[in-house]
C-alpha positions in Angstrom: 2.0 -10.0 -24.4 4.9 -8.7 -26.5 5.1 -5.6 -24.3 5.4 -7.7 -21.2 8.2 -9.7 -22.7 10.0 -6.8 -24.5 9.9 -4.4 -21.6 10.6 -7.1 -19.0 7.5 -6.1 -17.0 7.6 -9.1 -14.7 11.2 -8.7 -13.7 10.8 -5.0 -13.3 7.7 -5.5 -11.1 9.6 -8.0 -8.9 12.2 -5.3 -8.3 9.5 -2.7 -7.6 7.7 -5.1 -5.3 10.9 -5.7 -3.3 11.4 -2.0 -2.9 7.8 -1.3 -1.8 7.9 -4.3 0.6 11.1 -2.9 2.2 9.6 0.6 2.4 6.5 -0.8 4.0 8.3 -2.6 6.9 7.2 0.2 9.3 3.6 -0.3 8.3 3.9 -4.1 8.9 5.5 -3.3 12.3 2.8 -0.9 13.3 1.1 -2.0 16.6 -2.4 -1.7 15.0 -1.5 -3.6 11.8 -2.2 -7.3 11.6 -1.6 -9.8 8.8 0.5 -7.6 6.5 0.8 -9.5 3.2 1.9 -9.1 -0.4 1.3 -11.0 -3.7 3.0 -9.5 -6.8 2.1 -5.9 -7.0 -0.7 -6.0 -4.4 -0.3 -5.4 -0.7 -2.9 -5.6 2.1 -3.1 -5.4 5.8 -5.7 -5.5 8.5 -6.1 -2.7 10.9 -7.1 -3.5 14.5 -9.9 -1.0 15.0 -13.6 -1.1 16.1 -14.4 2.1 14.2 -17.1 1.2 11.7 -16.2 4.3 9.7 -12.5 3.4 9.4 -12.6 2.5 5.7 -14.3 5.8 4.8 -12.0 7.9 6.9 -8.9 6.1 5.6 -9.9 6.4 2.0 -10.7 10.2 2.4 -7.4 10.8 4.2 -5.6 9.0 1.4 -7.2 11.2 -1.2 -6.0 14.3 0.7 -2.5 12.9 0.5 -2.6 12.0 -3.2 -3.2 8.3 -2.5 -5.8 6.1 -4.0 -6.1 3.3 -1.5 -8.7 0.6 -1.3 -9.9 0.0 2.3 -12.7 -2.5 2.7 -13.9 -2.7 6.3 -10.7 -2.8 8.3 -8.5 -4.2 5.5 -6.4 -1.7 3.4 -5.2 -2.6 -0.1 -2.8 -0.9 -2.3 -2.3 -1.9 -5.9 0.1 0.7 -7.5 0.3 1.0 -11.3 3.3 -0.7 -12.9 4.8 2.6 -13.7 5.3 3.6 -10.1 8.8 4.8 -9.3 10.9 4.7 -6.1 9.9 8.3 -5.1 6.2 7.4 -5.5 6.7 4.2 -3.6 8.1 6.1 -0.7 5.2 8.5 -0.9 2.7 5.6 -0.8 4.3 3.9 2.1 5.2 7.0 4.1 1.8 8.6 3.8 0.1 5.4 4.6 2.1 5.1 7.8 1.3 8.7 8.8 -2.4 8.0 8.2 -2.2 4.9 10.5 -0.7 7.0 13.2 -3.3 9.8 12.9 -6.5 7.8 12.3 -6.1 4.6 14.3 
């Protein structure tokens, strides 16, 4: 617990979460994305698709782009590590948007 207090982890994560949420606005606005949401350092959104293989395709496409995403059925989650920086946040959101445009 000392690390959380001494390193101001919660305050730092709030700033990081605000950055990621701002970078993710194009994802939230995507026509196939429904119910974009965020709690702390976890984001999720539902993808309007009838493709039963969507989760598998999206997961594999993420790996090819250096992303470890957690799609379950048509819901995509990202839970970045607390050490994520702005450049990595931009990679996460930018590549996720590109994947949406290609796969859905």
